[in-house]
N, C-alpha and C positions, 0 to 999 in steps of 0.2 A: 489530606494524606492519601497517597497512592496505595491502593490495595493490590494484592496478588492478582485479583480478577481484572483490575484496571490494566495491569502490566500485560496480562494475557490478551486482553482485548486489543491493546496497542500493538502487540507483536503480530497478531493476526491481521490487523488493518495494514500494517507495514508490509506484511507478506503479500497481501492482495495487491497493493499498489506496486510493489516490485515485480510481481508476476505480470500485471497488466502492462507496465512500462516495458518489461522484457519482451512481451508479445509484440509490441509495436516496433521496438528496436530490431527484433528478429525479421521483420518484414523488409527492412532497409536493404540488406544484402541480396534478398530474393527478387527485388524489382529488376525486371529485364525487358526484353522486346515485347513481351505480352502486354505489359503495362502501356507502353507507347503505342501499341496497336489499338488498345482500347481507347486511348486518348484520341487517336486519329479518327476512329469511328464516331466518337462523341462530338468532336469538332466539326466533322463533315455531315453530321446529322441534320437533315432538312426538316424533320418533324419535331417530335418531343422526346425527351428522355423519360422512360417509364421504369421506375424502380419497384421491384417486387420481391417479397419474401414473407415467410410465415413466422408466427410467434415472435420471439425476441428479435430475430432478424428483420421481421416486418417493422418493428419499432425503429430499428436502425435505418431501415429503408426510408421511413418518413423523414428523418432528419437529413439524410443524404439528398433526397429530392428537394427539400427546402433549401439546402445549401446551393445546389445547382440553380434553382430558380432565383435565388437572391444574388447570384453572381452572373446573371445574363444568359443562362441556358434554360429554356422552358422545360420543366420537369414536374412529374407528379407521381404519387404512390398508387400502385394498383394492388389490391388485396388478391392473392392468387385464388383463394377459395371463392370469393365473389366473382372473380373473372370467369371461372368455369360455370357460373350460374347466371350468366347474362351480361357481364361487363367486358367480354372479349372485344366488343366493338370499339373499345377505347384504343386498341392497338391498330395502328395504320402502317402501310408499307414503308413510309419514310422515317419511322420511329426507330430508336435504339432502346432495347430492353436490357436493363441491368438487374440480374437476378442474384440474390444472396441466399446461400444455403451452405452451412458449414459441411454437412455430410455430402452435399451434392445429390442426395437421393430423396429430397422432400417430395412426397407424392403429389401435393397440390401444384408444385412447380413443374414437375415432369409432365403433368397433364396439359400444361400450356405449350410444350415444345412443338407439338405437331402444328398447332394453330399459328405460332410465331413463324415457323418455316413456311406454312401455306400462304400467310399474308405477305411475307417477304421482309419483315422487320429484321434488324440485326440483333444479335444476342451477346451480351458480355456477362460472363459468370464470375462471381466472387465466391470462392469456396476453399475449404480446407482440404479438399480431395480432388486433385487435378486429374485423377483417373476415373472420376464418377460419371454417371450418366449425364448429369447437367453439364459438366465440363466438356465432355466429348461431343455434346450436341451444340455447344456454343461456338460463335465465330472466334472468340478468344476467351480463355479462362485465366483469371489472376489468382495466384497462389496466396491464400490467406490463412494457412495452417498455423497453429500455435503448439508449443510443446505441452502445455497443460492449461487447464482452466484455473482461475483464481479461487474458485469454490473449493473449500477444504475437502469436499467429497469428489472433486474433479468431475462434477456433473452439470451444475447450473451454468448456462452460457454466460461467461464473464469476460475472460481474456479474449475469447474468440469474437465476441460482439464488439469489444473495444478495438480489436485489430481491424474488423470489417469497417467500423466507423472511420478509423484513421485512413484506411485505403480509399473510402468514399470521399473524404475531405481532400486527399491527395489528388484524386481524379478531378474533382471539381475545381481545385485551385490551378492545376496545370491547364485544364480546358479553358478556364477564364483568362489565364495569361495568354494562351495561344490565340484566343479570340480578341485580344487587345482590350479587355475589360478595364475601365478606368475609374478613378475616384468619382467623377461626375456621373458615370453610369450607376454606380452604387447609390449615390445620393438620389437619383431619379427613382430607383427601385425601393428606397427607404424614406419616403418623404415624412412619415409620421414618427420615425424613431430618432433617438438622440444621435446615433451614428450618422444618419442622413443629414440631420441639422448641422452637425459639425463639418459637413462637406459642402454646405451651401456656399455659393460664390457671392462676392460683394455686389455684383451686378444684379443679383436676384433680390437684394434687399434695399438697394439705394433709392433715394428720391431722385426722379428725373422729370423731364418734360415741364409741365406747368407747375409742378411741385418743387422745382429746383430754384432756390433763391440766388439771383445773380444781378449785379449792377456793373456799370462801366466805371473806369477810373475817374471820369469827370462828373459822375452822379453826385448831386448835392446830398448832404447828410439828412435832410428832411425826408428825401425819397429813399435813402438807404434804410432809415429807421422804419419807414412804412413797409418796405420790402421784407425786412426781417420780421416785422410783426405779422405781416400777411402770410408768410410761409411757415412761421412757427417752428423754426429749427434753431433759434437762438444765434443765428449767424447768416451771413450772405457771402457769396463768392464774388470776387472782382475779376472781370475778364476783359481782355482786349478785343478789338473788332473781329479777330479771328477765333474768338472764344477760347483763347489760351488763358489759363489761370495765372494772374499776376499777384493775387493776394486774397486775404479774407478779412472780414470784419465780424467780430463776435460780440456777444453781450459784455464780455470782459473788457474788450477794447472800448466800448461805449462808457463803461463805468470808469475806466482809467482817464478818459477825456472829459468827464463831467465837470471837473473843476475849471475847464476852459469855457469862459462865457461866450466865446465865439464859435463853439462846436457846431452849431446848426448852420453856420455860414461856410463851413469847410467842405471840401470834396472828399470822395471816397479814398482817393489815392493819398490823401494827407493823413488819414486815420488808419488805414488798413495795415495788417501785418503781412509783410512780404515773406516769400519762401516758406509757406505753410507746409505742414506734414500732409502727405497725400498717399493714396493707395490706388493700385490698378484694378480695373473692374473684374479681372479674372482671378484675383487673389481670394483665398478662403475667407469667409466671413469671420471665422474664429481668429484669423490673423489680424483682421481689422480691430476686433475686440481687444486682443492683446496689445496692439499698438496704441489704442486710445487709453487703455488703463495705464500703460507704461508712461505715456506722455501727459497723462491727466488732462485729456481733452474730451469733448463730447461729440464732436463732428469731424468727419474726414472728407475732404473733397476727393472725388473719384476722377482720375485723369487717365486719358489714353495716350496715344502717341503725340509727341510734341506738346505735352501738357495740356491737351485739349480737354476742357471740362465735360464730363459725361454725367455726373451726378454727385450726390452727397449721401453718405451713410451716417446715421445718428446712433449714438450709444443706446438710447432707449429701444430702438428697433432691434438691436442685437440682443438686449436683455429679454425683450418679449419673445424672441425666437428660442430662448432657453438654450443658448449655445453652451452654457456651463451648468 
């Protein structure tokens, strides 16, 4: 049973969400040349992006720095209070400093301004007051003001921090796109996470070289079985003299021919399955998994141009990688 208190709580929660959503929507129409100028500074940065802010803004800064780093732009968070007590050496001339302060008058940040200018680093301000000391000292100031906080007292940073976070994400995404950041770049930066695993390519997981089972069309079945047993993938590829794939022989093919008393006297091309399902080395490993599960097969030959055999990817390898 829903009580009056429950209804009151839900009403407040909805108001908070509407207020914060409205704060982000309000930024859309205010995006202008100042935003694109900031993007250009970040794209052209030859050093690191240093994100700094105090209190709740500092927490938002940590997330923004992490987003930049994970999308190909070296970045880190610098605590402004610690900076003025010995960490200013972290700022170098080729760096871009992104400073968050809703008021634009945060004392700890203002104490960094002279040093940033002396060192020669560039400064991007994200603030709710584009007439503030921080904004006027910056190379460019992005307007992040909100109509009101989501706090019922209009005091606790809520809508303003949400807006700053959204602007940070917008900067990071535009910069990543301008730099040509790709899926494979993301995978390289996230090797231990599920997102990175889902962006692995077939060529990174396939069996190749000495681990690749292959025979010629004229290979006798005794040698075919030996090759399949030795490579332990439950199959072997059949290739022509130019290493083009002409067929495969699987454990299933052997079982289907076991009733033939002359099976061991046959050649590979008499037993193989022609026109097998294949995949290109540059395809996503998750696509290989989807294809194998759809076709109910356990191995996929990996072929390049002109069906040249490059490897074999096995279902168990994909499962072990935890693609799903």
